[in-house]
N, CA, C and O atoms as a CHARMM CRD file, in Angstrom:
* protein
*
  300
    1    1 MET  N     15.27800 -29.02600  56.40700 PROA 1      0.00000
    2    1 MET  CA    16.25200 -29.82800  55.80900 PROA 1      0.00000
    3    1 MET  C     17.44800 -28.98800  55.36400 PROA 1      0.00000
    4    1 MET  O     17.24700 -27.80700  55.08500 PROA 1      0.00000
    5    2 GLY  N     18.59400 -29.46900  55.28300 PROA 2      0.00000
    6    2 GLY  CA    19.65900 -28.54200  54.42900 PROA 2      0.00000
    7    2 GLY  C     19.69800 -28.36300  53.10200 PROA 2      0.00000
    8    2 GLY  O     19.11500 -29.09500  52.30300 PROA 2      0.00000
    9    3 LYS  N     20.53800 -27.16800  52.74000 PROA 3      0.00000
   10    3 LYS  CA    20.30800 -27.26700  51.39600 PROA 3      0.00000
   11    3 LYS  C     21.85600 -28.21100  50.89400 PROA 3      0.00000
   12    3 LYS  O     22.94200 -28.33200  51.46100 PROA 3      0.00000
   13    4 TRP  N     21.35400 -28.72400  49.66300 PROA 4      0.00000
   14    4 TRP  CA    22.36400 -29.36100  49.01300 PROA 4      0.00000
   15    4 TRP  C     23.14500 -28.31900  48.02200 PROA 4      0.00000
   16    4 TRP  O     22.47500 -27.58800  47.29300 PROA 4      0.00000
   17    5 LYS  N     24.39900 -28.26900  48.01100 PROA 5      0.00000
   18    5 LYS  CA    25.40700 -27.72800  47.18700 PROA 5      0.00000
   19    5 LYS  C     25.96000 -28.63700  46.07600 PROA 5      0.00000
   20    5 LYS  O     26.59500 -29.66200  46.32400 PROA 5      0.00000
   21    6 LEU  N     25.70800 -28.24300  44.96400 PROA 6      0.00000
   22    6 LEU  CA    26.18400 -29.21600  43.91800 PROA 6      0.00000
   23    6 LEU  C     27.11900 -28.35200  43.10400 PROA 6      0.00000
   24    6 LEU  O     26.87100 -27.23600  42.64700 PROA 6      0.00000
   25    7 LYS  N     28.21100 -29.03600  43.00100 PROA 7      0.00000
   26    7 LYS  CA    29.02700 -28.51700  41.77500 PROA 7      0.00000
   27    7 LYS  C     28.96300 -29.09600  40.53200 PROA 7      0.00000
   28    7 LYS  O     28.91600 -30.29300  40.24800 PROA 7      0.00000
   29    8 ARG  N     28.96600 -28.10800  39.80200 PROA 8      0.00000
   30    8 ARG  CA    28.76100 -28.40400  38.26100 PROA 8      0.00000
   31    8 ARG  C     30.14000 -28.76500  37.61100 PROA 8      0.00000
   32    8 ARG  O     31.10000 -28.01000  37.77000 PROA 8      0.00000
   33    9 ALA  N     30.22600 -29.75400  36.98300 PROA 9      0.00000
   34    9 ALA  CA    31.53700 -30.42600  36.29600 PROA 9      0.00000
   35    9 ALA  C     31.46300 -29.50500  34.88700 PROA 9      0.00000
   36    9 ALA  O     30.50900 -29.51900  34.10900 PROA 9      0.00000
   37   10 SER  N     32.59400 -28.76100  34.74800 PROA 10     0.00000
   38   10 SER  CA    32.71600 -28.39500  33.53400 PROA 10     0.00000
   39   10 SER  C     33.29300 -29.27400  32.59200 PROA 10     0.00000
   40   10 SER  O     34.24300 -29.98800  32.91200 PROA 10     0.00000
   41   11 GLY  N     32.73700 -29.28700  31.29900 PROA 11     0.00000
   42   11 GLY  CA    33.49100 -30.08000  30.57000 PROA 11     0.00000
   43   11 GLY  C     34.68400 -29.84000  29.95400 PROA 11     0.00000
   44   11 GLY  O     35.09400 -30.52600  29.01800 PROA 11     0.00000
   45   12 TRP  N     35.26800 -28.90800  30.42200 PROA 12     0.00000
   46   12 TRP  CA    36.67100 -28.30800  29.90600 PROA 12     0.00000
   47   12 TRP  C     37.54000 -28.25600  31.11700 PROA 12     0.00000
   48   12 TRP  O     38.55500 -27.56000  31.12400 PROA 12     0.00000
   49   13 ASP  N     37.15400 -29.00900  32.19400 PROA 13     0.00000
   50   13 ASP  CA    37.85400 -29.08500  33.17500 PROA 13     0.00000
   51   13 ASP  C     39.01500 -30.32000  33.08900 PROA 13     0.00000
   52   13 ASP  O     38.82600 -31.51900  33.29500 PROA 13     0.00000
   53   14 ILE  N     40.19100 -29.68200  32.74200 PROA 14     0.00000
   54   14 ILE  CA    41.40100 -30.83500  32.26800 PROA 14     0.00000
   55   14 ILE  C     42.07300 -31.44200  33.72000 PROA 14     0.00000
   56   14 ILE  O     43.24500 -31.80100  33.60800 PROA 14     0.00000
   57   15 GLN  N     41.60800 -31.55500  34.73100 PROA 15     0.00000
   58   15 GLN  CA    42.21900 -31.92900  35.86800 PROA 15     0.00000
   59   15 GLN  C     42.25700 -33.50700  36.18100 PROA 15     0.00000
   60   15 GLN  O     41.34900 -34.16700  36.68600 PROA 15     0.00000
   61   16 PRO  N     43.68100 -34.01200  35.70900 PROA 16     0.00000
   62   16 PRO  CA    43.61900 -35.37400  35.88400 PROA 16     0.00000
   63   16 PRO  C     43.23800 -36.13400  37.22100 PROA 16     0.00000
   64   16 PRO  O     43.38100 -35.57900  38.31000 PROA 16     0.00000
   65   17 HSD  N     42.81700 -37.23500  37.11800 PROA 17     0.00000
   66   17 HSD  CA    42.57100 -37.81600  38.47400 PROA 17     0.00000
   67   17 HSD  C     44.14300 -38.50200  38.82400 PROA 17     0.00000
   68   17 HSD  O     45.02000 -38.79500  38.01100 PROA 17     0.00000
   69   18 LYS  N     44.16200 -38.64400  40.34000 PROA 18     0.00000
   70   18 LYS  CA    45.36200 -38.79000  41.02200 PROA 18     0.00000
   71   18 LYS  C     46.10500 -40.19100  40.10600 PROA 18     0.00000
   72   18 LYS  O     45.42900 -41.20200  39.91500 PROA 18     0.00000
   73   19 GLY  N     47.34300 -40.10100  39.66600 PROA 19     0.00000
   74   19 GLY  CA    47.59600 -41.15600  38.99900 PROA 19     0.00000
   75   19 GLY  C     47.49300 -41.58100  37.43500 PROA 19     0.00000
   76   19 GLY  O     48.08900 -42.50100  36.87500 PROA 19     0.00000
   77   20 ASP  N     46.54300 -40.62900  36.87300 PROA 20     0.00000
   78   20 ASP  CA    46.00700 -40.65500  35.75000 PROA 20     0.00000
   79   20 ASP  C     46.59800 -39.71200  34.70000 PROA 20     0.00000
   80   20 ASP  O     45.83700 -38.83400  34.29500 PROA 20     0.00000
   81   21 TRP  N     47.90500 -39.75900  34.16600 PROA 21     0.00000
   82   21 TRP  CA    48.51300 -38.94500  33.37800 PROA 21     0.00000
   83   21 TRP  C     48.13900 -38.68900  31.94600 PROA 21     0.00000
   84   21 TRP  O     48.37700 -37.61100  31.40100 PROA 21     0.00000
   85   22 MET  N     47.54200 -39.71300  31.33400 PROA 22     0.00000
   86   22 MET  CA    47.23800 -39.61200  29.99700 PROA 22     0.00000
   87   22 MET  C     46.08200 -40.82500  29.94200 PROA 22     0.00000
   88   22 MET  O     46.19400 -41.97800  30.35800 PROA 22     0.00000
   89   23 PRO  N     44.94500 -40.19400  29.29900 PROA 23     0.00000
   90   23 PRO  CA    43.83600 -41.13500  29.27500 PROA 23     0.00000
   91   23 PRO  C     43.97600 -42.04500  28.18100 PROA 23     0.00000
   92   23 PRO  O     44.65900 -41.78500  27.19100 PROA 23     0.00000
   93   24 LEU  N     43.15200 -43.42700  28.39200 PROA 24     0.00000
   94   24 LEU  CA    43.56400 -44.37500  27.52800 PROA 24     0.00000
   95   24 LEU  C     43.24100 -43.97200  25.89800 PROA 24     0.00000
   96   24 LEU  O     44.02500 -44.20900  24.97900 PROA 24     0.00000
   97   25 PRO  N     42.06800 -43.38900  25.76400 PROA 25     0.00000
   98   25 PRO  CA    41.82500 -42.95700  24.29400 PROA 25     0.00000
   99   25 PRO  C     42.88400 -42.07800  23.69600 PROA 25     0.00000
  100   25 PRO  O     43.14300 -42.20000  22.49900 PROA 25     0.00000
  101   26 ALA  N     43.50600 -41.21600  24.42900 PROA 26     0.00000
  102   26 ALA  CA    44.66300 -40.40700  23.91400 PROA 26     0.00000
  103   26 ALA  C     45.75700 -41.31500  23.68700 PROA 26     0.00000
  104   26 ALA  O     46.29900 -41.12300  22.59800 PROA 26     0.00000
  105   27 LEU  N     46.23000 -42.20900  24.35000 PROA 27     0.00000
  106   27 LEU  CA    47.32500 -42.97400  24.40900 PROA 27     0.00000
  107   27 LEU  C     47.26800 -43.87200  23.07700 PROA 27     0.00000
  108   27 LEU  O     48.19000 -43.89500  22.26100 PROA 27     0.00000
  109   28 GLY  N     45.90400 -44.71600  22.93300 PROA 28     0.00000
  110   28 GLY  CA    45.73800 -45.55600  21.84100 PROA 28     0.00000
  111   28 GLY  C     45.72100 -44.27900  20.40700 PROA 28     0.00000
  112   28 GLY  O     46.44700 -44.49400  19.43700 PROA 28     0.00000
  113   29 ALA  N     45.11300 -43.41800  20.44000 PROA 29     0.00000
  114   29 ALA  CA    45.20300 -42.70600  19.21200 PROA 29     0.00000
  115   29 ALA  C     46.34200 -42.15700  19.12800 PROA 29     0.00000
  116   29 ALA  O     46.62500 -41.89100  17.96000 PROA 29     0.00000
  117   30 THR  N     47.23100 -41.83100  19.97800 PROA 30     0.00000
  118   30 THR  CA    48.72600 -41.14600  19.76800 PROA 30     0.00000
  119   30 THR  C     49.54500 -42.60200  18.89800 PROA 30     0.00000
  120   30 THR  O     50.27900 -42.39200  17.93200 PROA 30     0.00000
  121   31 VAL  N     49.32700 -43.74600  19.31500 PROA 31     0.00000
  122   31 VAL  CA    50.08100 -44.60600  18.98100 PROA 31     0.00000
  123   31 VAL  C     49.50900 -45.02300  17.42800 PROA 31     0.00000
  124   31 VAL  O     50.26300 -45.26200  16.48400 PROA 31     0.00000
  125   32 THR  N     48.25700 -45.05500  17.37200 PROA 32     0.00000
  126   32 THR  CA    47.62800 -45.25600  15.91500 PROA 32     0.00000
  127   32 THR  C     48.04600 -44.19400  15.25300 PROA 32     0.00000
  128   32 THR  O     48.71500 -44.47200  14.25800 PROA 32     0.00000
  129   33 GLY  N     47.87500 -43.03100  15.47000 PROA 33     0.00000
  130   33 GLY  CA    48.27000 -41.72600  14.49100 PROA 33     0.00000
  131   33 GLY  C     49.78600 -41.75200  14.33000 PROA 33     0.00000
  132   33 GLY  O     50.23800 -41.19300  13.33000 PROA 33     0.00000
  133   34 PHE  N     50.63400 -42.33200  15.19100 PROA 34     0.00000
  134   34 PHE  CA    52.13100 -42.35400  14.76300 PROA 34     0.00000
  135   34 PHE  C     52.43000 -43.35100  13.91100 PROA 34     0.00000
  136   34 PHE  O     53.31100 -43.19600  13.06600 PROA 34     0.00000
  137   35 LEU  N     51.65300 -44.62900  14.04100 PROA 35     0.00000
  138   35 LEU  CA    51.83100 -45.47700  13.08700 PROA 35     0.00000
  139   35 LEU  C     51.53400 -45.40000  11.62800 PROA 35     0.00000
  140   35 LEU  O     52.20300 -45.70700  10.64100 PROA 35     0.00000
  141   36 ILE  N     50.40700 -44.93100  11.76400 PROA 36     0.00000
  142   36 ILE  CA    49.61800 -44.83500  10.28500 PROA 36     0.00000
  143   36 ILE  C     50.64900 -43.64200   9.56200 PROA 36     0.00000
  144   36 ILE  O     51.15300 -43.93300   8.47700 PROA 36     0.00000
  145   37 ALA  N     50.95600 -42.28200  10.18700 PROA 37     0.00000
  146   37 ALA  CA    51.47100 -41.52700   9.65700 PROA 37     0.00000
  147   37 ALA  C     52.81000 -41.91900   9.09900 PROA 37     0.00000
  148   37 ALA  O     53.26400 -41.50500   8.03200 PROA 37     0.00000
  149   38 PHE  N     53.49500 -42.89600  10.05700 PROA 38     0.00000
  150   38 PHE  CA    54.98100 -43.26900   9.30700 PROA 38     0.00000
  151   38 PHE  C     54.74900 -44.30800   8.09800 PROA 38     0.00000
  152   38 PHE  O     55.50100 -44.30500   7.12400 PROA 38     0.00000
  153   39 VAL  N     53.79900 -45.08600   8.20300 PROA 39     0.00000
  154   39 VAL  CA    53.61100 -45.86500   7.14600 PROA 39     0.00000
  155   39 VAL  C     53.15700 -45.30900   5.95800 PROA 39     0.00000
  156   39 VAL  O     53.54800 -45.79900   4.89900 PROA 39     0.00000
  157   40 VAL  N     52.31200 -44.26200   5.96200 PROA 40     0.00000
  158   40 VAL  CA    52.17600 -43.36000   4.75400 PROA 40     0.00000
  159   40 VAL  C     53.20700 -42.60100   4.27300 PROA 40     0.00000
  160   40 VAL  O     53.39500 -42.40900   3.07200 PROA 40     0.00000
  161   41 ALA  N     53.84800 -42.18200   5.10900 PROA 41     0.00000
  162   41 ALA  CA    55.20600 -41.19200   4.76000 PROA 41     0.00000
  163   41 ALA  C     56.38200 -42.15500   4.05900 PROA 41     0.00000
  164   41 ALA  O     57.12000 -41.77300   3.15000 PROA 41     0.00000
  165   42 GLU  N     56.40300 -43.48800   4.67200 PROA 42     0.00000
  166   42 GLU  CA    57.49400 -44.62500   4.19700 PROA 42     0.00000
  167   42 GLU  C     56.91300 -44.82500   2.66600 PROA 42     0.00000
  168   42 GLU  O     57.62400 -44.74500   1.66500 PROA 42     0.00000
  169   43 ALA  N     55.65800 -45.07000   2.65900 PROA 43     0.00000
  170   43 ALA  CA    55.22000 -45.55000   1.30500 PROA 43     0.00000
  171   43 ALA  C     55.43500 -44.42300   0.24900 PROA 43     0.00000
  172   43 ALA  O     55.89700 -44.69400  -0.85900 PROA 43     0.00000
  173   44 ALA  N     55.10200 -43.19100   0.59800 PROA 44     0.00000
  174   44 ALA  CA    55.28800 -41.93200  -0.20900 PROA 44     0.00000
  175   44 ALA  C     56.61200 -41.57100  -0.66900 PROA 44     0.00000
  176   44 ALA  O     56.95700 -41.10600  -1.75600 PROA 44     0.00000
  177   45 LEU  N     57.44300 -41.93700   0.59200 PROA 45     0.00000
  178   45 LEU  CA    58.88300 -41.20800   0.14600 PROA 45     0.00000
  179   45 LEU  C     59.89900 -42.49400   0.44700 PROA 45     0.00000
  180   45 LEU  O     60.87400 -42.33900   1.18200 PROA 45     0.00000
  181   46 ALA  N     59.59100 -43.80500  -0.18900 PROA 46     0.00000
  182   46 ALA  CA    60.46700 -44.84600  -0.19800 PROA 46     0.00000
  183   46 ALA  C     61.68300 -44.79400  -0.75900 PROA 46     0.00000
  184   46 ALA  O     62.56800 -45.44600  -0.20500 PROA 46     0.00000
  185   47 GLY  N     61.97500 -44.11500  -1.82300 PROA 47     0.00000
  186   47 GLY  CA    63.20200 -44.01700  -2.47100 PROA 47     0.00000
  187   47 GLY  C     64.22500 -43.05600  -1.76800 PROA 47     0.00000
  188   47 GLY  O     65.44100 -43.14000  -1.93800 PROA 47     0.00000
  189   48 TYR  N     63.63600 -42.17800  -0.99900 PROA 48     0.00000
  190   48 TYR  CA    64.75900 -41.43100  -0.44500 PROA 48     0.00000
  191   48 TYR  C     64.63200 -41.39100   1.15100 PROA 48     0.00000
  192   48 TYR  O     63.57100 -40.93000   1.57100 PROA 48     0.00000
  193   49 GLN  N     65.53200 -41.79300   2.04900 PROA 49     0.00000
  194   49 GLN  CA    65.62600 -41.90300   3.38800 PROA 49     0.00000
  195   49 GLN  C     66.13400 -40.42300   4.21000 PROA 49     0.00000
  196   49 GLN  O     67.26700 -39.94400   4.25800 PROA 49     0.00000
  197   50 HSD  N     65.11100 -40.01400   4.69800 PROA 50     0.00000
  198   50 HSD  CA    65.60100 -38.79400   5.57300 PROA 50     0.00000
  199   50 HSD  C     64.62400 -38.59400   6.43500 PROA 50     0.00000
  200   50 HSD  O     63.61700 -39.29900   6.36900 PROA 50     0.00000
  201   51 PRO  N     64.74700 -37.60800   7.38200 PROA 51     0.00000
  202   51 PRO  CA    63.88300 -37.36400   8.56300 PROA 51     0.00000
  203   51 PRO  C     62.65500 -37.02200   8.38700 PROA 51     0.00000
  204   51 PRO  O     61.93400 -36.72900   9.34000 PROA 51     0.00000
  205   52 LEU  N     62.23400 -37.01200   7.11200 PROA 52     0.00000
  206   52 LEU  CA    60.68400 -36.23000   6.98900 PROA 52     0.00000
  207   52 LEU  C     59.85600 -37.57100   7.30000 PROA 52     0.00000
  208   52 LEU  O     58.63600 -37.42500   7.37900 PROA 52     0.00000
  209   53 HSD  N     60.28700 -38.63000   7.45200 PROA 53     0.00000
  210   53 HSD  CA    59.45500 -39.98200   7.80800 PROA 53     0.00000
  211   53 HSD  C     58.99900 -39.57800   9.25900 PROA 53     0.00000
  212   53 HSD  O     57.80800 -39.46800   9.55100 PROA 53     0.00000
  213   54 TRP  N     60.07400 -39.35300  10.18900 PROA 54     0.00000
  214   54 TRP  CA    60.05400 -39.13300  11.59100 PROA 54     0.00000
  215   54 TRP  C     59.19900 -37.97600  11.86800 PROA 54     0.00000
  216   54 TRP  O     58.35300 -38.10500  12.75400 PROA 54     0.00000
  217   55 ILE  N     59.30100 -36.81600  11.21400 PROA 55     0.00000
  218   55 ILE  CA    58.73200 -35.66000  11.24900 PROA 55     0.00000
  219   55 ILE  C     57.15600 -35.79600  10.82500 PROA 55     0.00000
  220   55 ILE  O     56.31000 -35.24500  11.52900 PROA 55     0.00000
  221   56 ALA  N     56.85900 -36.37700   9.91500 PROA 56     0.00000
  222   56 ALA  CA    55.37200 -36.90500   9.64800 PROA 56     0.00000
  223   56 ALA  C     54.76100 -37.76700  10.69800 PROA 56     0.00000
  224   56 ALA  O     53.61800 -37.53600  11.09400 PROA 56     0.00000
  225   57 ALA  N     55.46900 -38.74300  11.16200 PROA 57     0.00000
  226   57 ALA  CA    55.24800 -39.77100  12.15000 PROA 57     0.00000
  227   57 ALA  C     54.89900 -38.97400  13.40400 PROA 57     0.00000
  228   57 ALA  O     53.90200 -39.31700  14.03900 PROA 57     0.00000
  229   58 ALA  N     55.80400 -37.70400  13.90800 PROA 58     0.00000
  230   58 ALA  CA    55.60200 -37.11200  15.26800 PROA 58     0.00000
  231   58 ALA  C     54.39500 -36.26500  14.95200 PROA 58     0.00000
  232   58 ALA  O     53.66600 -36.11100  15.93200 PROA 58     0.00000
  233   59 MET  N     54.01000 -35.70400  13.90400 PROA 59     0.00000
  234   59 MET  CA    52.76900 -34.96400  13.57700 PROA 59     0.00000
  235   59 MET  C     51.45000 -35.69900  13.50200 PROA 59     0.00000
  236   59 MET  O     50.37900 -35.21900  13.87400 PROA 59     0.00000
  237   60 GLY  N     51.62700 -36.94700  12.97300 PROA 60     0.00000
  238   60 GLY  CA    50.49900 -37.81300  13.28900 PROA 60     0.00000
  239   60 GLY  C     50.30500 -38.42000  14.53600 PROA 60     0.00000
  240   60 GLY  O     49.20800 -38.90900  14.80800 PROA 60     0.00000
  241   61 GLY  N     51.38000 -38.45100  15.44500 PROA 61     0.00000
  242   61 GLY  CA    51.15600 -38.85600  16.83000 PROA 61     0.00000
  243   61 GLY  C     50.52500 -37.77800  17.67300 PROA 61     0.00000
  244   61 GLY  O     49.81000 -38.00100  18.65000 PROA 61     0.00000
  245   62 THR  N     50.86400 -36.54700  17.19100 PROA 62     0.00000
  246   62 THR  CA    50.65500 -35.45800  17.96400 PROA 62     0.00000
  247   62 THR  C     48.92300 -35.12600  17.83600 PROA 62     0.00000
  248   62 THR  O     48.15000 -34.87500  18.76000 PROA 62     0.00000
  249   63 ALA  N     48.65400 -35.21600  16.47900 PROA 63     0.00000
  250   63 ALA  CA    47.16700 -35.28100  16.09800 PROA 63     0.00000
  251   63 ALA  C     46.49400 -36.09500  16.65900 PROA 63     0.00000
  252   63 ALA  O     45.41900 -35.72800  17.13600 PROA 63     0.00000
  253   64 GLY  N     46.94300 -37.53900  16.78600 PROA 64     0.00000
  254   64 GLY  CA    46.10000 -38.53100  17.33400 PROA 64     0.00000
  255   64 GLY  C     45.87800 -38.22600  18.96700 PROA 64     0.00000
  256   64 GLY  O     44.85500 -38.52600  19.58200 PROA 64     0.00000
  257   65 TYR  N     46.90300 -37.64900  19.46500 PROA 65     0.00000
  258   65 TYR  CA    47.15200 -37.54800  20.88400 PROA 65     0.00000
  259   65 TYR  C     45.83800 -36.27400  21.24100 PROA 65     0.00000
  260   65 TYR  O     45.14500 -36.27500  22.25900 PROA 65     0.00000
  261   66 VAL  N     45.77200 -35.44400  20.31800 PROA 66     0.00000
  262   66 VAL  CA    44.76000 -34.28400  20.41900 PROA 66     0.00000
  263   66 VAL  C     43.30600 -35.11200  20.11200 PROA 66     0.00000
  264   66 VAL  O     42.38900 -35.11600  20.93300 PROA 66     0.00000
  265   67 GLY  N     43.25300 -35.64700  19.11100 PROA 67     0.00000
  266   67 GLY  CA    41.97200 -36.16100  18.88200 PROA 67     0.00000
  267   67 GLY  C     41.56500 -37.15800  19.85200 PROA 67     0.00000
  268   67 GLY  O     40.35600 -37.26100  20.06000 PROA 67     0.00000
  269   68 GLY  N     42.44800 -37.98600  20.54500 PROA 68     0.00000
  270   68 GLY  CA    42.03600 -38.91100  21.75900 PROA 68     0.00000
  271   68 GLY  C     41.70800 -38.10700  22.92300 PROA 68     0.00000
  272   68 GLY  O     40.84100 -38.50000  23.70200 PROA 68     0.00000
  273   69 LEU  N     42.35600 -36.96700  23.11500 PROA 69     0.00000
  274   69 LEU  CA    42.27800 -36.33000  24.35000 PROA 69     0.00000
  275   69 LEU  C     40.77600 -35.77300  24.02900 PROA 69     0.00000
  276   69 LEU  O     39.82900 -36.05100  24.76500 PROA 69     0.00000
  277   70 LEU  N     40.66400 -35.07000  23.02100 PROA 70     0.00000
  278   70 LEU  CA    39.01500 -34.40400  22.93500 PROA 70     0.00000
  279   70 LEU  C     38.11100 -35.46700  22.77000 PROA 70     0.00000
  280   70 LEU  O     36.97300 -35.22600  23.17000 PROA 70     0.00000
  281   71 PHE  N     38.32400 -36.65200  22.25500 PROA 71     0.00000
  282   71 PHE  CA    37.42100 -37.88700  22.63300 PROA 71     0.00000
  283   71 PHE  C     37.07200 -38.22900  23.95500 PROA 71     0.00000
  284   71 PHE  O     35.95700 -38.43300  24.43400 PROA 71     0.00000
  285   72 HSD  N     38.14200 -38.25900  24.45200 PROA 72     0.00000
  286   72 HSD  CA    38.18500 -38.54900  26.10700 PROA 72     0.00000
  287   72 HSD  C     37.30000 -37.54200  26.89800 PROA 72     0.00000
  288   72 HSD  O     36.50200 -37.92600  27.75400 PROA 72     0.00000
  289   73 LEU  N     37.49600 -36.12300  26.54100 PROA 73     0.00000
  290   73 LEU  CA    36.60600 -34.95800  27.14600 PROA 73     0.00000
  291   73 LEU  C     35.34800 -34.99000  26.90900 PROA 73     0.00000
  292   73 LEU  O     34.52500 -34.71300  27.78200 PROA 73     0.00000
  293   74 TRP  N     34.92200 -35.43600  25.32100 PROA 74     0.00000
  294   74 TRP  CA    33.45500 -35.54600  24.92700 PROA 74     0.00000
  295   74 TRP  C     32.94200 -36.47700  25.60300 PROA 74     0.00000
  296   74 TRP  O     31.80800 -36.17500  25.97700 PROA 74     0.00000
  297   75 HSD  N     33.35300 -37.70300  25.99800 PROA 75     0.00000
  298   75 HSD  CA    32.70600 -38.71300  26.68300 PROA 75     0.00000
  299   75 HSD  C     32.55100 -38.64800  27.70100 PROA 75     0.00000
  300   75 HSD  O     31.97300 -39.55600  28.29800 PROA 75     0.00000
């Protein structure tokens, strides 16, 4: 009998599959984080319009992407 060589998959191996540039949980969390952060910033700063709304939304989207990517890698 021949020996079987098994390759252990690392949990942190972030090599995307062909054509898979962004996992679905990361995409969904990015959109959700962006929208929630924008709505919260809009409610908190409704009287004065300035770029802080968009900065807060971008930070929420980035946090959502990282959270979604970690969720995807964990599962």
